[in-house]
C-alpha positions in Angstrom: 53.4 -16.0 -26.5 50.8 -18.1 -24.7 51.0 -15.9 -21.5 50.5 -12.7 -23.6 47.4 -14.2 -25.2 46.1 -15.3 -21.9 46.6 -11.9 -20.3 45.1 -10.1 -23.4 42.0 -12.5 -23.1 41.8 -11.9 -19.4 42.0 -8.1 -19.9 39.4 -8.2 -22.7 37.1 -10.4 -20.5 37.3 -7.9 -17.6 36.7 -5.0 -20.0 33.6 -6.6 -21.4 32.3 -7.5 -17.9 32.9 -4.0 -16.8 31.0 -2.5 -19.7 28.1 -4.9 -19.2 27.9 -4.0 -15.5 28.2 -0.3 -16.3 25.3 -0.5 -18.8 23.1 -2.4 -16.2 24.1 0.1 -13.5 23.1 3.1 -15.7 19.8 1.5 -16.7 19.0 0.8 -13.0 19.8 4.5 -12.2 17.5 5.7 -15.0 14.7 3.4 -13.8 15.1 4.6 -10.2 15.1 8.2 -11.4 11.9 7.7 -13.3 10.3 5.9 -10.4 11.3 8.8 -8.1 9.8 11.3 -10.5 6.5 9.4 -10.6 6.3 9.2 -6.8 7.2 12.9 -6.5 4.5 13.8 -9.0 1.9 11.8 -7.0 2.9 13.6 -3.8 2.7 17.0 -5.5 -0.7 16.1 -6.9 -2.2 15.5 -3.5 -0.6 18.5 -1.9 -1.4 20.9 -4.8 -4.3 22.6 -3.1 -2.1 23.6 -0.2 0.6 25.2 -2.4 0.7 29.0 -2.4 0.1 29.3 -6.1 -2.9 26.9 -6.3 -5.6 29.1 -7.8 -8.6 27.7 -5.8 -9.7 27.5 -2.2 -8.3 24.2 -0.9 -11.6 23.5 0.9 -13.3 23.4 -2.4 -10.9 20.8 -3.9 -11.7 17.1 -3.7 -8.9 14.7 -4.6 -10.0 12.0 -7.0 -6.7 10.7 -8.3 -7.9 9.1 -11.4 -8.8 9.8 -14.2 -8.3 13.4 -13.1 -6.6 14.6 -9.9 -9.2 17.0 -8.5 -12.7 18.1 -8.9 -12.9 21.7 -7.5 -16.3 23.1 -6.5 -15.1 26.7 -6.9 -17.0 29.1 -4.7 -18.7 26.4 -2.5 -16.8 27.1 0.7 -17.5 30.9 0.3 -21.2 30.4 -0.2 -21.0 31.8 -3.8 -22.2 30.6 -7.1 -20.4 27.3 -7.8 -18.2 26.5 -10.8 -17.2 22.9 -11.1 -13.7 22.4 -12.4 -11.8 19.3 -13.3 -8.2 19.9 -12.4 -5.2 17.8 -13.5 -1.9 18.5 -11.8 1.2 18.2 -14.0 4.8 18.9 -13.2 7.8 19.4 -15.5 7.2 18.5 -19.1 4.3 16.1 -18.4 1.4 16.1 -20.8 -2.2 14.9 -20.6 -2.6 11.2 -21.4 -5.3 9.9 -23.7 -8.0 9.5 -21.0 -7.3 13.0 -19.6 -7.5 14.5 -23.1 -10.9 12.7 -23.7 -12.3 14.1 -20.4 -11.1 17.6 -21.2 -12.8 17.3 -24.6 -16.1 16.0 -22.9 -16.1 19.0 -20.6 -15.3 21.5 -23.4 -18.1 20.0 -25.5 -20.4 20.3 -22.4 -21.1 16.5 -22.3 -21.5 16.8 -18.5 -24.6 16.0 -16.4 -25.8 15.8 -12.8 -27.7 12.7 -11.7 -29.1 11.5 -8.4 -28.8 7.8 -7.7 -31.1 6.4 -5.1 -30.3 3.0 -3.5 -33.2 0.7 -2.8 
């Protein structure tokens, strides 16, 4: 009887250890997957002007990175009238964060200005 209880306890201990390791393994995989998605998104952000479907001349795009990805001086390279565009690159189901939404709102409400700063 003692041997059976010992073996049952041993089996139960291995089963619990396996489940704990399996849970940690899956959590680590999810974390790595999210990390990869973020890195892939950052690469796509910087390469976006050179993608075939980017709607602006890549020479007009300036990568900023944060709080928006690009400022596009649409028409500048062609010597035409310039339209300034703030462009945020998103992939998959990504949505604008709070700061990006606030910037979008500022542009839509025309709270934008041009200033010259002269250093002394």
